[in-house]
ROSEVEX-743403 format. One record per residue (C-alpha): residue in one letter; x, y, z; residue number from 1. Coordinates in Angstrom, 2 decimals. Example, Ala and Ser with C-alpha at 12.3 -4.5 7.8 and 13.67 -1.06 7.14 Angstrom:
<sites>
+--------+---------+---------+---------+-----+
| residu |      px |      py |      pz | num |
+--------+---------+---------+---------+-----+
|      a |   12.30 |   -4.50 |    7.80 |   1 |
|      s |   13.67 |   -1.06 |    7.14 |   2 |
+--------+---------+---------+---------+-----+
</sites>
This chain:
<sites>
+--------+---------+---------+---------+-----+
| residu |      px |      py |      pz | num |
+--------+---------+---------+---------+-----+
|      m |   45.01 |   28.02 |   47.70 |   1 |
|      k |   44.20 |   24.29 |   45.87 |   2 |
|      s |   40.83 |   25.13 |   46.21 |   3 |
|      e |   41.45 |   28.33 |   44.63 |   4 |
|      t |   43.14 |   26.97 |   42.05 |   5 |
|      k |   40.24 |   24.38 |   41.51 |   6 |
|      k |   37.89 |   27.01 |   40.89 |   7 |
|      f |   40.23 |   29.02 |   38.68 |   8 |
|      k |   40.61 |   26.25 |   36.40 |   9 |
|      f |   36.95 |   25.07 |   36.38 |  10 |
|      k |   35.88 |   28.33 |   35.86 |  11 |
|      s |   38.75 |   28.52 |   32.79 |  12 |
|      l |   37.28 |   25.39 |   31.51 |  13 |
|      l |   33.20 |   26.78 |   32.15 |  14 |
|      f |   34.44 |   29.82 |   30.15 |  15 |
|      c |   35.99 |   28.13 |   27.39 |  16 |
|      i |   32.69 |   25.75 |   26.81 |  17 |
|      m |   30.84 |   28.98 |   26.47 |  18 |
|      i |   32.74 |   30.47 |   23.71 |  19 |
|      c |   32.89 |   26.96 |   22.12 |  20 |
|      i |   28.68 |   27.29 |   22.72 |  21 |
|      g |   28.79 |   30.53 |   21.77 |  22 |
|      i |   30.49 |   29.80 |   18.27 |  23 |
|      s |   28.29 |   27.02 |   17.71 |  24 |
|      c |   25.22 |   28.92 |   18.20 |  25 |
|      t |   26.19 |   31.95 |   16.02 |  26 |
|      p |   25.32 |   32.18 |   12.69 |  27 |
|      a |   27.52 |   31.24 |   10.32 |  28 |
|      t |   29.66 |   34.15 |    9.29 |  29 |
|      s |   31.64 |   32.05 |    6.40 |  30 |
|      n |   32.14 |   32.37 |    2.88 |  31 |
|      e |   29.18 |   30.11 |    2.25 |  32 |
|      r |   26.77 |   32.17 |    4.35 |  33 |
|      d |   27.87 |   35.05 |    2.28 |  34 |
|      i |   27.40 |   33.79 |   -1.16 |  35 |
|      k |   24.02 |   32.56 |    0.32 |  36 |
|      e |   23.41 |   36.13 |    1.26 |  37 |
|      e |   24.62 |   37.93 |   -1.79 |  38 |
|      a |   22.74 |   35.09 |   -3.87 |  39 |
|      a |   19.43 |   36.51 |   -2.56 |  40 |
|      e |   20.12 |   39.86 |   -3.04 |  41 |
|      e |   21.71 |   39.62 |   -6.36 |  42 |
|      l |   20.49 |   37.02 |   -8.24 |  43 |
|      l |   17.08 |   38.54 |   -7.71 |  44 |
|      s |   15.53 |   37.74 |  -11.44 |  45 |
|      w |   16.51 |   33.77 |  -10.90 |  46 |
|      q |   14.02 |   31.35 |   -9.58 |  47 |
|      e |   14.84 |   28.95 |   -6.74 |  48 |
|      g |   15.53 |   25.39 |   -7.91 |  49 |
|      s |   18.26 |   23.21 |   -9.22 |  50 |
|      n |   20.02 |   26.13 |  -11.78 |  51 |
|      k |   20.03 |   28.33 |   -9.47 |  52 |
|      k |   21.70 |   26.34 |   -6.50 |  53 |
|      a |   23.89 |   24.67 |   -8.77 |  54 |
|      i |   25.48 |   28.45 |   -9.74 |  55 |
|      i |   26.09 |   29.01 |   -6.06 |  56 |
|      e |   27.03 |   25.81 |   -5.18 |  57 |
|      f |   29.64 |   25.90 |   -7.80 |  58 |
|      v |   30.81 |   29.66 |   -6.96 |  59 |
|      k |   31.27 |   28.37 |   -3.05 |  60 |
|      k |   33.41 |   25.52 |   -3.96 |  61 |
|      t |   35.56 |   27.37 |   -6.20 |  62 |
|      t |   36.28 |   30.29 |   -4.23 |  63 |
|      t |   36.20 |   28.94 |   -0.55 |  64 |
|      a |   39.94 |   28.67 |    0.74 |  65 |
|      g |   40.56 |   25.71 |    1.52 |  66 |
|      s |   38.03 |   23.78 |   -0.27 |  67 |
|      p |   39.20 |   20.63 |   -2.71 |  68 |
|      d |   37.78 |   22.68 |   -5.79 |  69 |
|      f |   39.02 |   26.07 |   -4.91 |  70 |
|      v |   40.32 |   27.74 |   -8.05 |  71 |
|      p |   42.93 |   30.71 |   -8.15 |  72 |
|      e |   41.30 |   33.93 |   -8.69 |  73 |
|      s |   44.09 |   34.20 |  -11.85 |  74 |
|      d |   41.94 |   31.53 |  -13.27 |  75 |
|      r |   38.51 |   32.37 |  -12.80 |  76 |
|      i |   37.58 |   32.69 |  -16.37 |  77 |
|      a |   33.73 |   32.77 |  -17.15 |  78 |
|      c |   33.08 |   33.06 |  -20.91 |  79 |
|      f |   29.54 |   34.08 |  -22.13 |  80 |
|      d |   28.21 |   33.47 |  -25.84 |  81 |
|      n |   26.24 |   36.87 |  -26.98 |  82 |
|      d |   23.22 |   36.80 |  -29.00 |  83 |
|      g |   20.63 |   34.71 |  -27.63 |  84 |
|      t |   22.43 |   34.10 |  -24.19 |  85 |
|      l |   22.71 |   37.85 |  -23.08 |  86 |
|      w |   20.43 |   39.58 |  -25.27 |  87 |
|      s |   17.21 |   38.23 |  -27.46 |  88 |
|      e |   18.05 |   37.49 |  -31.12 |  89 |
|      q |   14.58 |   36.58 |  -32.97 |  90 |
|      p |   13.58 |   36.85 |  -35.49 |  91 |
|      l |   17.15 |   38.05 |  -36.95 |  92 |
|      y |   20.47 |   38.06 |  -35.37 |  93 |
|      f |   20.39 |   42.00 |  -34.39 |  94 |
|      e |   23.47 |   42.98 |  -36.41 |  95 |
|      l |   21.84 |   41.14 |  -39.24 |  96 |
|      q |   19.07 |   43.95 |  -38.87 |  97 |
|      f |   21.67 |   46.50 |  -39.04 |  98 |
|      a |   23.62 |   45.27 |  -41.75 |  99 |
|      i |   20.18 |   44.75 |  -43.77 | 100 |
|      d |   19.32 |   48.44 |  -43.06 | 101 |
|      q |   23.05 |   49.32 |  -44.39 | 102 |
|      v |   22.31 |   47.80 |  -47.23 | 103 |
|      k |   18.71 |   49.49 |  -47.53 | 104 |
|      t |   20.59 |   52.67 |  -47.13 | 105 |
|      n |   23.48 |   52.23 |  -49.49 | 106 |
|      a |   21.79 |   50.24 |  -52.09 | 107 |
|      n |   22.17 |   53.21 |  -54.55 | 108 |
|      d |   25.89 |   53.64 |  -54.27 | 109 |
|      h |   26.08 |   49.76 |  -55.14 | 110 |
|      p |   23.96 |   48.60 |  -58.20 | 111 |
|      e |   25.50 |   45.32 |  -58.55 | 112 |
|      w |   24.07 |   43.68 |  -55.27 | 113 |
|      k |   20.34 |   43.73 |  -57.17 | 114 |
|      n |   22.23 |   41.12 |  -58.87 | 115 |
|      q |   23.50 |   39.48 |  -56.22 | 116 |
|      q |   22.05 |   36.44 |  -54.21 | 117 |
|      t |   22.67 |   37.53 |  -51.27 | 118 |
|      f |   22.09 |   41.16 |  -51.31 | 119 |
|      k |   18.83 |   40.44 |  -53.18 | 120 |
|      a |   17.33 |   38.59 |  -50.64 | 121 |
|      m |   18.34 |   41.62 |  -47.80 | 122 |
|      l |   16.73 |   44.22 |  -50.80 | 123 |
|      e |   13.75 |   42.10 |  -51.01 | 124 |
|      g |   13.16 |   40.96 |  -47.07 | 125 |
|      d |   13.73 |   37.44 |  -48.26 | 126 |
|      h |   14.95 |   36.15 |  -44.99 | 127 |
|      g |   14.57 |   33.04 |  -45.49 | 128 |
|      a |   17.00 |   32.96 |  -48.85 | 129 |
|      l |   19.14 |   34.95 |  -46.69 | 130 |
|      v |   19.86 |   32.65 |  -44.09 | 131 |
|      a |   20.31 |   29.65 |  -46.65 | 132 |
|      s |   23.25 |   31.75 |  -47.73 | 133 |
|      g |   24.79 |   30.28 |  -44.86 | 134 |
|      e |   28.46 |   31.61 |  -43.48 | 135 |
|      q |   29.60 |   32.43 |  -47.07 | 136 |
|      g |   26.76 |   34.74 |  -47.33 | 137 |
|      l |   27.08 |   36.00 |  -43.74 | 138 |
|      k |   30.75 |   36.98 |  -44.11 | 139 |
|      a |   29.84 |   38.80 |  -47.70 | 140 |
|      i |   27.06 |   40.64 |  -45.63 | 141 |
|      m |   29.70 |   41.72 |  -43.13 | 142 |
|      a |   32.20 |   42.71 |  -45.81 | 143 |
|      a |   30.21 |   44.82 |  -47.51 | 144 |
|      t |   28.57 |   47.14 |  -44.61 | 145 |
|      h |   31.24 |   46.85 |  -41.86 | 146 |
|      a |   34.34 |   48.11 |  -44.32 | 147 |
|      g |   35.57 |   51.24 |  -45.44 | 148 |
|      m |   35.44 |   53.12 |  -42.23 | 149 |
|      n |   37.96 |   53.37 |  -39.33 | 150 |
|      a |   36.99 |   51.73 |  -36.08 | 151 |
|      d |   35.31 |   54.61 |  -34.57 | 152 |
|      e |   33.14 |   55.71 |  -37.43 | 153 |
|      f |   32.08 |   52.24 |  -37.48 | 154 |
|      q |   31.04 |   52.22 |  -33.77 | 155 |
|      d |   29.57 |   55.73 |  -34.10 | 156 |
|      e |   27.54 |   54.11 |  -36.93 | 157 |
|      v |   26.14 |   51.29 |  -34.47 | 158 |
|      r |   25.28 |   53.49 |  -31.66 | 159 |
|      s |   23.15 |   55.59 |  -33.97 | 160 |
|      w |   21.47 |   52.80 |  -35.08 | 161 |
|      l |   20.50 |   51.65 |  -31.92 | 162 |
|      r |   19.28 |   54.99 |  -30.94 | 163 |
|      t |   16.95 |   55.47 |  -33.57 | 164 |
|      e |   15.74 |   51.48 |  -34.61 | 165 |
|      r |   13.10 |   49.80 |  -32.51 | 166 |
|      h |   12.64 |   45.93 |  -32.44 | 167 |
|      p |   10.02 |   44.60 |  -34.98 | 168 |
|      t |    7.75 |   42.62 |  -32.04 | 169 |
|      t |    8.48 |   44.25 |  -28.84 | 170 |
|      n |    9.22 |   48.01 |  -29.99 | 171 |
|      m |   12.29 |   48.16 |  -27.61 | 172 |
|      p |   15.44 |   49.16 |  -28.33 | 173 |
|      y |   17.61 |   46.69 |  -29.25 | 174 |
|      n |   20.32 |   47.72 |  -26.68 | 175 |
|      k |   17.46 |   47.10 |  -24.42 | 176 |
|      m |   16.67 |   43.65 |  -24.74 | 177 |
|      v |   19.22 |   42.54 |  -22.83 | 178 |
|      f |   18.72 |   39.55 |  -20.05 | 179 |
|      q |   17.89 |   40.99 |  -16.54 | 180 |
|      p |   19.04 |   37.54 |  -15.18 | 181 |
|      m |   22.09 |   37.26 |  -16.90 | 182 |
|      i |   23.27 |   40.79 |  -16.34 | 183 |
|      e |   22.82 |   39.61 |  -12.03 | 184 |
|      l |   24.83 |   36.32 |  -12.88 | 185 |
|      m |   28.08 |   38.03 |  -14.43 | 186 |
|      e |   27.85 |   40.86 |  -11.81 | 187 |
|      y |   27.74 |   37.97 |   -9.02 | 188 |
|      l |   30.80 |   36.21 |  -10.94 | 189 |
|      r |   32.60 |   39.09 |  -11.10 | 190 |
|      k |   31.91 |   39.76 |   -7.32 | 191 |
|      h |   33.47 |   36.77 |   -6.32 | 192 |
|      g |   36.83 |   37.19 |   -8.54 | 193 |
|      y |   35.53 |   35.50 |  -11.97 | 194 |
|      k |   36.46 |   37.57 |  -14.96 | 195 |
|      t |   33.75 |   37.80 |  -17.30 | 196 |
|      f |   34.39 |   37.41 |  -21.32 | 197 |
|      i |   32.40 |   37.28 |  -24.32 | 198 |
|      v |   32.34 |   35.03 |  -26.92 | 199 |
|      s |   30.29 |   35.55 |  -29.81 | 200 |
|      g |   30.14 |   35.12 |  -33.61 | 201 |
|      g |   29.02 |   38.65 |  -33.46 | 202 |
|      e |   31.39 |   41.20 |  -35.07 | 203 |
|      v |   33.33 |   42.08 |  -32.38 | 204 |
|      d |   33.33 |   46.27 |  -33.05 | 205 |
|      f |   29.73 |   45.61 |  -33.44 | 206 |
|      m |   29.84 |   44.44 |  -29.80 | 207 |
|      r |   32.61 |   47.08 |  -28.27 | 208 |
|      a |   30.08 |   49.95 |  -29.49 | 209 |
|      w |   27.49 |   49.13 |  -26.68 | 210 |
|      a |   27.93 |   46.28 |  -24.98 | 211 |
|      e |   30.47 |   47.48 |  -22.38 | 212 |
|      e |   27.93 |   49.77 |  -20.73 | 213 |
|      a |   25.17 |   47.13 |  -21.45 | 214 |
|      y |   27.24 |   44.27 |  -19.48 | 215 |
|      k |   29.81 |   46.34 |  -17.53 | 216 |
|      i |   32.29 |   43.96 |  -19.46 | 217 |
|      p |   35.52 |   45.93 |  -20.72 | 218 |
|      t |   36.10 |   45.77 |  -24.58 | 219 |
|      y |   38.99 |   43.72 |  -24.00 | 220 |
|      h |   37.01 |   41.28 |  -22.90 | 221 |
|      m |   35.11 |   40.70 |  -26.21 | 222 |
|      l |   36.23 |   37.89 |  -28.25 | 223 |
|      g |   34.26 |   38.09 |  -32.07 | 224 |
|      s |   34.57 |   37.44 |  -35.45 | 225 |
|      f |   36.49 |   40.21 |  -36.93 | 226 |
|      g |   37.63 |   41.16 |  -40.28 | 227 |
|      g |   40.70 |   43.09 |  -41.96 | 228 |
|      f |   42.40 |   46.17 |  -40.84 | 229 |
|      k |   44.78 |   48.17 |  -42.90 | 230 |
|      y |   46.65 |   51.66 |  -40.77 | 231 |
|      e |   46.90 |   54.73 |  -42.14 | 232 |
|      f |   48.30 |   57.96 |  -40.77 | 233 |
|      k |   45.96 |   60.74 |  -41.74 | 234 |
|      d |   46.10 |   64.54 |  -40.71 | 235 |
|      g |   48.49 |   63.98 |  -37.75 | 236 |
|      k |   46.53 |   60.46 |  -36.63 | 237 |
|      g |   46.56 |   57.16 |  -36.80 | 238 |
|      e |   43.78 |   55.47 |  -37.52 | 239 |
|      l |   42.82 |   51.59 |  -38.42 | 240 |
|      k |   40.65 |   51.68 |  -41.56 | 241 |
|      k |   38.10 |   48.19 |  -41.86 | 242 |
|      l |   38.71 |   46.24 |  -44.89 | 243 |
|      p |   36.11 |   44.24 |  -47.00 | 244 |
|      e |   37.16 |   41.09 |  -45.88 | 245 |
|      i |   36.26 |   38.89 |  -42.58 | 246 |
|      k |   39.83 |   37.24 |  -41.16 | 247 |
|      f |   38.28 |   35.13 |  -38.21 | 248 |
|      m |   35.00 |   33.40 |  -37.69 | 249 |
|      n |   34.34 |   33.28 |  -34.06 | 250 |
|      d |   31.80 |   30.74 |  -34.02 | 251 |
|      n |   31.72 |   26.92 |  -33.40 | 252 |
|      e |   34.69 |   25.57 |  -33.65 | 253 |
|      g |   36.62 |   29.10 |  -33.65 | 254 |
|      k |   35.44 |   29.65 |  -30.46 | 255 |
|      p |   37.34 |   27.60 |  -28.36 | 256 |
|      v |   40.37 |   28.67 |  -30.61 | 257 |
|      g |   39.31 |   31.92 |  -30.11 | 258 |
|      i |   39.65 |   31.50 |  -26.44 | 259 |
|      h |   43.14 |   30.45 |  -26.73 | 260 |
|      q |   44.19 |   32.88 |  -28.65 | 261 |
|      s |   43.05 |   35.56 |  -26.87 | 262 |
|      i |   42.34 |   34.38 |  -22.93 | 263 |
|      g |   45.04 |   31.25 |  -22.87 | 264 |
|      r |   43.43 |   29.56 |  -20.32 | 265 |
|      i |   40.66 |   27.44 |  -20.75 | 266 |
|      p |   37.15 |   28.80 |  -19.05 | 267 |
|      v |   35.78 |   27.64 |  -15.86 | 268 |
|      i |   32.43 |   28.37 |  -16.92 | 269 |
|      a |   31.10 |   28.48 |  -20.06 | 270 |
|      i |   27.06 |   29.58 |  -20.67 | 271 |
|      g |   25.45 |   29.74 |  -24.49 | 272 |
|      n |   22.05 |   29.02 |  -25.89 | 273 |
|      s |   22.73 |   27.54 |  -29.51 | 274 |
|      d |   24.81 |   24.37 |  -31.18 | 275 |
|      g |   27.49 |   27.20 |  -32.16 | 276 |
|      d |   28.71 |   27.28 |  -28.44 | 277 |
|      y |   28.57 |   23.79 |  -28.70 | 278 |
|      e |   31.99 |   23.39 |  -29.01 | 279 |
|      m |   32.91 |   26.15 |  -26.13 | 280 |
|      l |   30.92 |   24.52 |  -23.59 | 281 |
|      q |   32.66 |   21.21 |  -24.93 | 282 |
|      y |   36.09 |   22.66 |  -24.45 | 283 |
|      t |   35.03 |   23.87 |  -21.23 | 284 |
|      t |   33.58 |   21.08 |  -19.12 | 285 |
|      t |   35.80 |   18.16 |  -20.53 | 286 |
|      a |   39.08 |   20.27 |  -18.75 | 287 |
|      d |   40.34 |   18.61 |  -15.98 | 288 |
|      g |   38.92 |   20.39 |  -12.33 | 289 |
|      p |   35.78 |   22.18 |  -11.42 | 290 |
|      r |   33.81 |   23.20 |  -14.50 | 291 |
|      l |   30.11 |   24.37 |  -15.17 | 292 |
|      g |   28.50 |   24.30 |  -18.51 | 293 |
|      m |   24.99 |   26.12 |  -19.08 | 294 |
|      l |   22.47 |   26.48 |  -22.20 | 295 |
|      i |   19.75 |   29.04 |  -22.13 | 296 |
|      h |   16.38 |   27.04 |  -23.45 | 297 |
|      h |   14.40 |   29.87 |  -25.05 | 298 |
|      t |   10.88 |   28.37 |  -23.74 | 299 |
|      d |    8.92 |   31.52 |  -22.98 | 300 |
|      g |    7.19 |   32.74 |  -25.86 | 301 |
|      d |    5.20 |   35.04 |  -23.68 | 302 |
|      r |    7.90 |   37.22 |  -22.45 | 303 |
|      e |   10.38 |   36.56 |  -25.26 | 304 |
|      f |   10.34 |   33.97 |  -27.76 | 305 |
|      a |   10.21 |   30.25 |  -27.54 | 306 |
|      y |   12.48 |   28.02 |  -30.08 | 307 |
|      d |   15.01 |   25.34 |  -30.02 | 308 |
|      r |   15.81 |   22.58 |  -33.02 | 309 |
|      d |   14.20 |   23.84 |  -35.76 | 310 |
|      s |   14.81 |   27.71 |  -35.54 | 311 |
|      r |   16.42 |   29.71 |  -38.49 | 312 |
|      m |   18.57 |   31.85 |  -35.86 | 313 |
|      g |   20.25 |   30.31 |  -32.47 | 314 |
|      q |   19.45 |   26.53 |  -33.41 | 315 |
|      l |   19.26 |   24.23 |  -30.60 | 316 |
|      s |   19.40 |   20.68 |  -31.18 | 317 |
|      k |   22.86 |   18.85 |  -30.59 | 318 |
|      g |   22.97 |   20.64 |  -27.23 | 319 |
|      l |   19.84 |   19.18 |  -25.82 | 320 |
|      d |   20.72 |   16.27 |  -26.91 | 321 |
|      s |   24.63 |   15.94 |  -25.16 | 322 |
|      a |   23.79 |   18.37 |  -22.13 | 323 |
|      a |   22.75 |   14.90 |  -20.12 | 324 |
|      y |   26.00 |   13.38 |  -21.52 | 325 |
|      y |   28.83 |   16.58 |  -20.71 | 326 |
|      n |   26.44 |   17.46 |  -17.31 | 327 |
|      w |   25.45 |   20.49 |  -18.76 | 328 |
|      h |   22.74 |   22.82 |  -17.14 | 329 |
|      i |   19.17 |   23.69 |  -19.05 | 330 |
|      i |   18.49 |   27.12 |  -17.94 | 331 |
|      d |   14.27 |   27.18 |  -18.88 | 332 |
|      m |   13.79 |   31.09 |  -19.06 | 333 |
|      k |   10.12 |   30.61 |  -18.65 | 334 |
|      n |   10.63 |   28.43 |  -15.26 | 335 |
|      d |   14.06 |   29.95 |  -14.39 | 336 |
|      w |   13.48 |   33.23 |  -14.67 | 337 |
|      t |   11.20 |   35.61 |  -12.73 | 338 |
|      r |   11.72 |   38.05 |  -15.42 | 339 |
|      i |   13.68 |   38.47 |  -19.08 | 340 |
|      y |   14.65 |   42.43 |  -19.52 | 341 |
|      p |   15.63 |   45.17 |  -17.01 | 342 |
|      e |   12.66 |   47.31 |  -16.19 | 343 |
+--------+---------+---------+---------+-----+
</sites>
């Protein structure tokens, strides 16, 4: 009897050992393996390297239960700039090109524009003078070309423009010049519980006309500059009429303000491409807890455009100088991305 008991104990012990060995030899089924497999399948346009690795490791540590850097799903906020970060922005911001076309179309109804420096520059194609008009000039342009319609009418104008106009260099529709690697990244983050937001200096209704379809980001996750509105009740229906004024510029130091007002949480991830995104990344990465800041560096003059410090659009200077101090990752488009636009 004792011998049988010993045999039973020995067999039980052997069975336990075999199970432990089997577990140790079985391929990992952890969140780490899932994240790496998904990255291999979903971040297809990202080259293997330190930046892709940083993304994978950051997602792993912030979404794995029990990790000291675990972030609750309710706090997983990722904010992306739009112009130059999610789509191209050269030789002019695409919204600015839309505004120029609107000015040219409506110039006969506004003879006074010929004597106003900003509009004169637009009509004459003087992009240098247009850029030199700065924020005040941009406000005047947005106020003049984005007003007078209700929000739906304005978005219809934008969609119509996108259907008919082509980029002067690529001959592509503007809304097709979105960055495939960033689309993949946003989808990858959403699969791991991150909520993705656009935080752009562009006018919010301009983005809402097309960006939801392009990026799968809902319109209520889009933060942008915005003008005034007037509520009207017309033909049995309420509508918002856009007014010729700018209420808030969602750029530079305005981005942290807009994030706080609209989201109410500091992002865990912030990605931009220019000095207009500097404060957003600074606000994000100096907060407590795990944070990830990234800057898209336009280095690919063959597949897209190469520019940084001296560019009239999307200037990147302060960000390059401060990246090491804030531990921001610089995404080199030429070396980190296998392709730029969707096929």
